SETI-178809 format. One line per field, with one value per residue (C-alpha): residue in one letter; residue number from 0; y, x, z. Coordinates in steps of 0.5 Angstrom, whole numbers, plus 500, padded with zeros to 3 digits. Each point is the difference from the previous one (the first is absolute). Layout:
resn A:...
resi NUM:...
v Y:...
u X:...
w Z:...
***
This chain:
resn M:K:I:L:K:I:L:F:I:S:F:V:I:L:I:L:V:L:V:L:V:V:I:I:F:V:K:T:F:D:V:N:R:F:K:P:Q:I:K:S:L:A:S:K:A:L:N:R:Q:V:D:F:D:R:I:N:P:N:I:S:L:R:Q:G:I:S:L:K:I:H:N:L:V:I:A:D:D:P:V:F:G:R:G:E:F:V:A:I:K:D:I:S:L:A:V:D:V:L:G:Y:I:F:Q:R:K:V:N:V:A:N:V:L:I:N:S:A:R:V:R:L:I:R:Q:K:D:G:T:L:N:V:Q:S:L:T:K:F:P:D:L:R:E:R:S:H:E:S:M:P:A:A:A:P:L:A:I:P:A:F:L:I:S:S:L:K:G:S:N:S:S:V:E:F:I:D:Q:S:F:Q:P:P:L:R:L:E:I:S:D:L:D:F:S:M:N:K:I:S:L:N:E:P:F:V:F:V:I:E:A:A:V:L:S:A:K:K:N:I:K:I:A:G:K:A:Q:L:N:L:K:T:K:E:V:R:I:C:E:L:R:L:K:T:E:L:S:C:I:L:L:E:R:I:P:V:V:F:P:M:T:K:G:A:L:L:P:V:N:L:K:G:K:V:Q:V:V:V:N:E:M:T:V:G:A:K:G:V:L:P:L:M:A:D:G:L:L:T:H:G:E:L:Q:F:K:E:I:V:S:P:I:K:D:I:E:M:N:I:K:I:R:E:N:K:I:L:L:E:E:I:S:A:A:I:G:E:G:R:I:N:G:S:G:L:I:E:D:Y:L:A:R:Q:D:F:S:V:S:A:D:I:E:N:I:K:I:E:E:F:I:A:H:D:K:S:V:V:K:A:E:G:V:V:S:G:K:M:R:F:K:G:Q:G:F:S:L:Q:S:L:R:S:T:L:S:G:G:A:D:I:V:V:K:K:A:K:L:E:N:I:N:V:L:R:R:V:L:D:K:I:S:V:I:P:G:L:A:Q:K:I:E:A:N:L:S:E:R:F:K:Q:K:L:T:Q:K:D:T:L:L:S:D:I:K:L:P:I:T:V:E:D:G:R:L:V:A:K:D:A:L:L:G:A:D:E:F:L:F:K:G:Q:G:Q:V:G:F:D:G:I:Y:G:L:E:G:S:F:L:I:P:P:E:L:S:A:S:I:V:S:A:V:P:E:L:Q:Y:L:L:N:D:E:N:Q:I:Y:I:P:L:K:I:S:G:R:V:A:E:Q:L:K:F:N:V:D:A:E:Y:I:A:Q:R:L:L:L:N:Q:A:K:Q:Q:I:F:K:A:L:D:K:A:L:G:T:K:E:A:E:T:T:E:Q:N:A:P:Q:E:G:S:K:N:K:S:A:T:Q:E:A:I:G:S:I:L:S:D:I:F:R
resi 0:1:2:3:4:5:6:7:8:9:10:11:12:13:14:15:16:17:18:19:20:21:22:23:24:25:26:27:28:29:30:31:32:33:34:35:36:37:38:39:40:41:42:43:44:45:46:47:48:49:50:51:52:53:54:55:56:57:58:59:60:61:62:63:64:65:66:67:68:69:70:71:72:73:74:75:76:77:78:79:80:81:82:83:84:85:86:87:88:89:90:91:92:93:94:95:96:97:98:99:100:101:102:103:104:105:106:107:108:109:110:111:112:113:114:115:116:117:118:119:120:121:122:123:124:125:126:127:128:129:130:131:132:133:134:135:136:137:138:139:140:141:142:143:144:145:146:147:148:149:150:151:152:153:154:155:156:157:158:159:160:161:162:163:164:165:166:167:168:169:170:171:172:173:174:175:176:177:178:179:180:181:182:183:184:185:186:187:188:189:190:191:192:193:194:195:196:197:198:199:200:201:202:203:204:205:206:207:208:209:210:211:212:213:214:215:216:217:218:219:220:221:222:223:224:225:226:227:228:229:230:231:232:233:234:235:236:237:238:239:240:241:242:243:244:245:246:247:248:249:250:251:252:253:254:255:256:257:258:259:260:261:262:263:264:265:266:267:268:269:270:271:272:273:274:275:276:277:278:279:280:281:282:283:284:285:286:287:288:289:290:291:292:293:294:295:296:297:298:299:300:301:302:303:304:305:306:307:308:309:310:311:312:313:314:315:316:317:318:319:320:321:322:323:324:325:326:327:328:329:330:331:332:333:334:335:336:337:338:339:340:341:342:343:344:345:346:347:348:349:350:351:352:353:354:355:356:357:358:359:360:361:362:363:364:365:366:367:368:369:370:371:372:373:374:375:376:377:378:379:380:381:382:383:384:385:386:387:388:389:390:391:392:393:394:395:396:397:398:399:400:401:402:403:404:405:406:407:408:409:410:411:412:413:414:415:416:417:418:419:420:421:422:423:424:425:426:427:428:429:430:431:432:433:434:435:436:437:438:439:440:441:442:443:444:445:446:447:448:449:450:451:452:453:454:455:456:457:458:459:460:461:462:463:464:465:466:467:468:469:470:471:472:473:474:475:476:477:478:479:480:481:482:483:484:485:486:487:488:489:490:491:492:493:494:495:496:497:498:499:500:501:502:503:504:505:506:507:508:509:510:511:512:513:514:515:516:517:518:519:520:521:522:523:524:525:526:527:528:529:530:531:532:533:534:535:536:537:538:539:540:541:542:543:544:545:546:547:548:549:550:551:552:553:554:555:556:557:558:559:560:561:562:563:564:565:566:567:568:569:570:571:572:573:574:575:576:577:578:579:580:581:582:583:584:585:586:587:588:589:590:591:592:593:594:595:596:597:598:599:600:601:602:603:604:605
v 575:504:505:494:497:507:500:493:501:507:497:494:505:504:494:498:507:500:493:503:506:496:496:506:503:493:499:507:501:500:497:500:507:498:495:503:500:493:498:503:497:493:501:501:495:494:503:500:505:499:502:499:502:502:498:499:500:497:499:495:498:493:501:507:504:496:502:498:502:500:498:500:500:499:501:495:502:503:496:494:504:505:495:499:496:500:502:499:502:500:499:501:500:502:503:499:507:499:494:505:505:496:494:503:494:501:495:500:496:498:501:498:500:500:499:501:499:499:500:496:501:496:503:496:501:497:507:501:506:499:501:507:502:503:503:501:506:499:501:501:507:502:499:505:505:499:496:498:494:496:500:496:501:494:498:498:493:499:495:499:496:497:501:498:500:498:500:502:498:500:500:498:501:497:503:495:496:502:501:502:496:503:496:503:498:502:499:501:500:500:501:502:500:504:503:502:503:496:494:494:500:495:501:496:502:497:502:497:499:498:499:503:498:500:494:501:501:502:500:502:505:506:504:507:502:508:500:495:501:493:496:493:495:493:495:501:495:501:496:500:496:499:499:508:502:503:496:505:505:497:501:508:501:495:502:495:494:502:494:495:494:503:496:501:498:500:498:498:503:503:502:504:501:505:500:506:505:507:505:506:503:493:497:494:497:495:497:493:497:493:499:494:499:495:498:503:499:503:500:501:501:495:494:497:498:505:499:498:499:504:501:504:502:507:503:507:501:507:500:492:496:493:496:494:493:502:495:500:496:500:495:494:501:504:505:501:504:506:507:506:507:505:507:499:508:500:495:494:495:493:493:494:493:496:492:499:494:497:506:498:504:501:504:504:502:502:496:504:501:495:494:496:499:498:496:497:501:504:499:503:504:508:505:506:507:507:508:503:497:503:496:504:499:493:498:503:498:494:494:493:493:495:492:499:493:500:493:498:505:500:504:500:501:499:493:502:494:501:508:499:495:504:505:496:503:496:494:503:497:496:499:498:495:497:500:496:494:500:494:502:500:506:503:503:504:504:501:501:507:502:499:497:502:496:503:506:503:507:503:508:506:507:503:507:501:493:493:495:492:498:493:499:493:499:493:496:493:502:505:503:507:502:507:507:504:508:504:508:504:502:493:498:493:496:493:497:494:492:497:492:495:493:494:496:505:503:493:500:506:499:493:505:505:497:507:502:495:505:504:494:502:495:497:499:506:505:506:507:507:504:507:501:508:504:504:497:499:500:495:496:501:494:501:494:501:499:501:494:495:502:499:493:498:502:498:493:500:502:494:495:502:500:493:497:503:497:494:499:503:494:495:499:496:507:502:497:502:504:507:498:495:506:502:504:506:496:493:498:495:505:498:505:502:502:504:504:502:502:504:504:501:502:505:502:501:504
u 260:507:497:498:507:503:496:501:508:499:496:505:506:496:499:508:502:495:503:507:498:497:506:505:495:501:507:502:494:503:494:505:498:493:503:496:494:501:502:494:495:503:500:492:499:504:498:507:506:504:507:504:507:498:496:502:495:501:495:500:496:500:499:497:501:505:503:506:499:506:501:492:498:493:500:496:493:502:495:505:507:504:504:500:494:503:507:502:507:497:493:499:493:497:492:496:497:496:497:497:498:496:498:500:505:506:505:507:504:506:502:507:502:507:502:494:499:493:498:494:497:494:497:497:493:502:501:505:504:498:493:501:504:494:494:495:496:492:498:493:502:504:494:496:505:503:494:493:498:498:507:505:507:503:508:503:502:507:505:508:502:506:503:507:505:506:505:495:498:494:500:493:499:494:499:494:506:504:506:498:501:505:501:505:499:506:503:493:498:493:496:493:496:494:498:493:496:494:503:505:507:506:506:506:505:507:503:505:496:504:506:506:497:494:496:493:496:492:496:492:495:497:495:499:494:500:494:501:508:501:504:497:506:498:504:506:506:506:506:506:506:501:508:501:497:504:498:503:495:494:500:502:494:495:501:494:505:506:501:497:503:503:504:508:499:494:499:494:495:494:494:494:493:495:494:497:501:499:505:497:500:497:507:499:493:498:507:499:507:503:507:505:507:504:507:500:506:501:506:499:506:496:500:506:497:496:493:500:495:495:493:494:494:498:493:499:492:500:504:501:505:499:506:498:504:506:506:507:506:506:505:497:493:494:495:493:495:495:499:496:502:494:501:507:502:498:498:503:496:502:499:504:500:505:503:507:503:507:504:507:501:507:498:496:504:507:505:507:501:497:503:494:496:493:498:493:495:494:493:493:494:500:495:501:497:502:500:507:506:505:503:497:493:501:502:493:495:503:495:499:503:504:501:507:503:508:503:507:502:507:504:507:506:496:498:494:500:507:499:494:503:506:496:498:506:498:503:507:503:493:500:507:498:494:505:505:495:495:500:502:493:498:507:499:494:505:506:496:502:493:493:495:493:493:495:497:493:499:493:502:496:502:499:503:504:503:500:497:500:496:501:507:503:507:503:506:502:503:495:493:499:492:499:499:504:500:504:499:501:507:502:500:497:499:498:498:497:502:506:499:505:497:499:505:505:498:502:506:502:498:504:506:498:495:499:496:495:496:499:495:493:494:502:507:503:505:496:504:496:504:500:503:501:504:500:499:507:503:503:494:500:498:497:498:496:506:495:495:506:504:493:499:506:500:493:502:506:497:494:506:503:494:498:506:500:493:502:506:495:495:505:497:503:500:506:505:498:504:499:499:494:497:493:499:495:497:500:492:502:501:498:495:505:505:494:498:508:501:494:502:507:497:496:506:505:494
w 347:500:505:505:499:501:507:502:499:504:505:501:500:505:505:499:502:506:502:499:504:506:500:500:506:504:499:502:505:507:504:506:501:502:505:506:497:498:507:503:495:500:508:500:495:504:507:501:500:493:498:494:498:492:495:493:494:493:494:494:495:502:508:500:506:505:507:504:508:504:507:502:507:503:507:505:503:507:503:498:502:497:495:492:497:494:497:493:497:492:497:493:497:493:499:494:500:493:504:505:496:495:504:507:502:504:497:503:495:504:507:502:508:502:508:503:508:503:507:502:507:503:506:506:497:493:497:494:499:492:502:501:494:496:502:494:500:501:493:503:504:494:495:503:499:493:496:501:504:494:497:505:499:497:501:494:498:503:497:501:494:504:507:501:506:502:506:505:507:505:507:504:507:503:507:502:503:506:498:493:495:495:493:495:492:496:493:498:492:498:494:499:493:498:507:501:505:498:497:502:498:500:505:501:506:502:506:506:506:506:495:497:493:496:503:499:494:499:494:500:499:504:500:503:504:501:504:505:500:499:495:497:498:496:497:504:499:505:500:505:501:508:500:498:507:505:506:505:498:501:508:498:495:504:507:502:498:505:504:495:498:493:495:499:493:495:493:495:495:501:496:502:496:502:496:503:506:502:503:504:507:503:497:495:500:498:499:497:498:498:501:498:503:497:501:507:505:507:504:508:504:505:495:497:493:496:499:492:494:504:496:502:497:503:501:502:502:503:506:500:497:499:499:496:498:503:499:502:501:505:498:499:503:498:503:498:503:499:504:501:502:502:501:497:501:507:505:495:503:497:500:496:500:497:499:500:497:502:502:503:506:498:494:505:506:500:504:498:507:504:503:499:493:499:494:498:495:502:497:503:499:503:501:503:501:503:499:497:498:504:506:505:497:499:507:502:495:496:502:497:500:496:500:498:499:500:497:499:506:503:505:497:505:506:504:504:505:502:501:504:505:500:503:506:504:507:497:497:494:499:492:501:505:496:494:503:503:494:495:493:497:505:500:493:502:505:495:493:498:497:503:495:502:498:495:504:500:503:501:500:502:501:507:502:494:501:496:505:500:506:499:497:499:498:500:499:501:506:503:500:501:502:502:497:495:498:495:500:494:503:499:507:501:506:502:507:502:501:498:500:498:498:505:497:499:507:503:497:503:507:500:498:505:505:503:494:502:504:494:497:499:500:493:502:496:503:500:500:500:495:497:493:498:495:494:493:497:506:506:503:508:504:507:505:506:505:506:498:498:507:504:496:502:507:501:498:504:506:499:499:507:504:497:502:507:501:497:505:506:498:499:493:494:496:505:495:494:496:497:493:503:503:498:494:498:495:504:501:506:505:507:504:505:494:497:506:501:493:500:506:497:494:504:504:493:497
***
């Protein structure tokens, strides 16, 4: 027993001495003397040029052998360019040597990465530069040289217990777009546990995307497939805060959005759940994700009030985005709708339907620089479809229509009736003459500051990049407008049609200015062809058909003179009639002679 005890103590001492010798050897061994050989072996293994400054080895009973590599650089595949694929300031790792010797298992206890820069490139055919990173040897060919065919070479089990990185960045370049899409992911921290070549492992990523600070967090599970060079991701959860996005970067990073209607302010919380997806040469397939946007807010420079309280359910199905249960508020009004975007990264075919309720015009259109201010409450239903979100694309592809109702409509700081009458330049000072001779009841219609409109119903369609109302009907107590209206995406609008004054008011106006009797139609309404044009939030421009009005006045004056001349020549009683009793356009008691003469004169003036 004593001999066994002595042998055991001697054996322990021997082991301790050997361990001490190994520790001293590793501590004093200058591995950097073999730097050329290490770089060569690493370059062949990774199929890339590898370089580094130095390696600091260490050994401890707790971590085994550990290495710290400084300024590690892995070049990119020459097919993708001459830049760096990976550049890491410092990387530390510890290897369990005994586990490999006794269990044929490579166990890297901890990997710490500091300040890594990675450049990922996707070519037009979908090929990624990471796919050519390693070329595993053909084991069947090597087996003929080194071992019998019945004894296949087995790759040892590989496990990284923990991998953590900080202060890193990733640049993603997608050359399938023209110009290429360039997305920078900065301030990147990540951690992965129990990384295996054949088992799923957990990962957590935090980074800044289109932001100056961290604004996105992703957690999930990943599994590598070395045979197909794909990564399967499942149980992925993504959270982000939209208010951190720097909106001016969007058209720079995503060239396809250049010229699109982009907000100047954006808020909201987004959560996305991906049950399963595969990342490889063919992109991300199949991508099945469900998202939720809450507490959203958008502010466009074209709209006065922000769009608030945005809630939206989002479903991504491969290349489609389904927008379900969209709701939002503009002032006291609300919008509810749904939408679909197909091929959202390329063609961007979209369709949207929405119901709008009680949206105030003054909440929507800015009037800061406008003399005329429009008010009213808008409701209706809209249905549109198109391709692309830039103004140029919308002008050429947008189609659809809407049924709009405007209640409590008012034009401030403008009296439409007076403005139209003032445009009849063939009778100077017409509005003043009418006002001086009208009864108090009707005089108020010409002197009121604003124009109160009746409820408006507008069926709208989209034609050639314009919103068109072919049967526009705008009414007030003192007039009715029938015609066609249109407005373009540049804010320029126009109305063209018939301006009609009701019979009772027309009679009072004709009594004040008899010449206007020649503008009466068959319903005894004063009829004036009218055009209104302008730009949203700017001064309205009124133009009457002066040629038509002059023609009507001259035509009827000529008729009167001829009728008087005939009456005098024939000695009829009508020779003593006054100008006010002359036949009117709307009269139904014209003689055959008057009808014939009127027809001849109409042809002459025409």
